[in-house]
C-alpha positions, 0 to 999 in steps of 0.5 A: 427251388427256382424262386429261392435261387432268384431271391438269393441272387437278388440279395447278393447282386446289385448289377442291373443286368442281373436284377433285370434277369431276376425280374424277367424270370419272376414276371414269367413265373408270376402268372396267375394261371400257374399253381406257384403264383401265390408263392411267386407273388410272396417272393416278389413282394419280399424282394420289393420290400427288401429293396425299399428298405435298402433305399430308405437306409441309403437315403437316411445315410445320405441325409446324415452324410457320413464323414462328409461324403455324399451317398447320393450315388448309393441312393440312386443305385437303390432306386435303379434296383427297385425300378427293375422290378416295376418295369 
């Protein structure tokens, strides 16, 4: 249940403090000594895969420059989101 909530929060928010809280909760829960470790590891990998996909989309959008507006800020935002889960 908690893992699902963490995943839902990550999907809906992009604020650093919210993502940092999700990452910290996952760090605590993803302990190999806990029985939920395999499920936790799956959720963490799913979140990271989703964030990397968002980054790729942002970078593709940046390369094409929709309507002449740079989307570099969006790309950096996605990098920050990914970084939170690796710190």
